[in-house]
C-alpha positions in Angstrom: 9.0 -2.5 18.0 8.6 1.2 17.1 8.5 0.3 13.4 5.5 -2.0 13.9 3.6 0.8 15.7 4.4 3.3 13.0 2.9 1.2 10.2 -0.4 0.3 11.9 -2.9 -0.8 10.7 -0.5 -2.4 8.3 1.4 -5.3 9.7 4.7 -7.0 9.0 5.2 -10.7 8.3 8.5 -12.5 7.9 8.9 -15.7 5.9 12.1 -17.7 5.1 12.7 -16.1 1.7 10.9 -12.8 1.9 9.2 -10.1 4.0 5.6 -8.9 3.7 3.6 -5.8 4.7 -0.1 -6.4 4.8 -3.4 -4.7 5.5 -6.8 -6.3 6.0 -8.8 -3.9 3.8 -12.3 -2.6 4.5 -12.3 0.2 7.0 -9.0 2.0 6.7 -9.3 4.8 4.1 -12.6 3.5 2.8 -13.8 7.0 2.2 -10.9 7.6 -0.2 -11.9 4.7 -2.4 -15.6 5.7 -2.3 -14.6 8.9 -4.0 -13.9 7.0 -7.1 -16.5 4.1 -6.8 -18.1 5.1 -10.0 -14.9 4.1 -11.8 -15.0 0.7 -10.2 -12.8 1.3 -7.0 -14.1 -0.7 -4.1 -11.2 -0.5 -1.5 -10.2 -4.1 -2.0 -6.7 -5.5 -2.0 -6.4 -4.9 -5.8 -7.4 -1.3 -5.3 -4.7 -0.9 -2.6 -2.2 -2.4 -5.1 -3.2 0.3 -7.6 -2.7 3.0 -5.0 0.6 1.5 -3.9 1.9 1.3 -7.5 0.9 5.0 -8.1 2.8 5.8 -4.9 5.9 3.9 -6.0 5.8 5.6 -9.5 5.5 9.0 -7.8 7.6 8.8 -4.7 9.8 5.7 -4.8 10.6 4.7 -8.4 13.8 3.0 -7.2 11.6 0.3 -5.5 9.4 -0.5 -8.5 11.4 -3.7 -9.4 12.0 -4.6 -5.7 8.6 -4.4 -4.0 6.0 -6.8 -5.4 2.3 -7.4 -4.7 0.1 -10.3 -4.0 -3.4 -8.8 -3.2 -6.6 -10.6 -2.5 -10.1 -9.2 -2.2 -9.8 -8.7 1.5 -6.1 -8.3 1.8 -3.3 -6.0 0.5 0.0 -7.5 0.5 3.4 -6.1 -0.6 6.4 -8.3 -0.4 10.1 -8.3 -1.1 13.4 -10.1 -0.4 14.9 -6.8 0.3 13.9 -6.1 3.9 15.3 -2.6 4.2 13.5 -1.4 1.0 10.2 -3.0 2.1 10.5 -1.3 5.5 11.2 2.0 3.7 8.2 1.5 1.5 6.0 0.6 4.5 7.0 3.7 6.5 6.7 6.1 3.6 3.4 4.6 2.2 1.8 4.8 5.7 3.0 8.4 6.0 1.3 9.3 2.7 -1.8 7.5 3.8 -1.9 9.8 6.8 -1.6 13.0 4.7 -5.0 13.4 3.1 -4.0 16.0 0.6 -1.0 13.9 -0.6 -3.0 10.7 -0.6 -5.7 12.2 -2.8 -3.1 13.4 -5.2 -1.5 9.9 -5.4 -4.9 8.2 -5.6 -5.9 10.5 -8.6 -3.1 8.7 -10.5 -4.2 5.1 -9.6 -5.8 3.0 -12.2 -8.5 0.4 -11.6 -7.0 -3.1 -12.1 
């Protein structure tokens, strides 16, 4: 139960074959994406994927081939068959999201998709 609280506003979904961590985009960290709106960032699911990929490259390269993404305009979704690696990703990504300085640094490396 504590895990689910720690990753809010992200949420965990379990399927038969894989696990997902999702976020309904829009409000959470909107001001971050606004700082690069002139480059095309809108804060949609695809922009969150860009941020997550930059995070993986910088902080969790061991998960690059394990954590996958399936974003939509209004939804960020990361998924994996490896529950433990996805849980680690969810906790560490959420932690970065709560550290404004670290988050801005990672976001500076994100590319518009």
